[in-house]
N, C-alpha and C positions, 0 to 999 in steps of 0.2 A: 901250824900258821898255814893263810891262802896263801896258793900263786896264781897269779893273775896270770896277762898279755899290758905286755906295752901300749901296747893300743886296740882300748874296745868298745869306739865308741857306747854304743851301748850297755854294755855297761859301767862303762862313768855316766853317762846320764844317770842309773839308779840309784849308783853309789852318792852322786849327787844326792838328788831328788828326798834317800832317804833320813840323808845332812841333815838336809832346809828343814823335814817333821822333828828334825828331834830337835835341833834351833827354836824349831818357834813353839815345843812345848816345853821350853829348857826357858821360853823367856813366861808364856804365863805362868809357869811355876815360883820367878822371880819377879813379877810387875817390884812388888815395892821393894826387895832390897836385890840387889845386883848386881852386891859384892860375895851377897852366897849364894853364888848357882852353882859349883861348882858341889854342894850339899844337894842336889836338886840332883846332879846328873845318874849316880847308883839308882835311885829309883826309875829317871826314865829310863837308861837304860833296860830295865830291864822288859819295865812294859812295854818298848818296841818290840824286846827277842818274843815275851809272849805274847806278840796280839800277829793274826791270822794273817799272811803275807799272799797276794795269786803270785802263781806259779803262772812264767811268761806262753 
């Protein structure tokens, strides 16, 4: 379990941006059947985890 400081605006912004990307991907995958979004979650998280990220 990773720990973060209570107030770190840069880190909070990065986490928010990453979460927005995940939501966008899930929305694209479940256009037709939105009740089944949870079935796409595993594949979406896997794709996000293997995607190279730019370091700051």
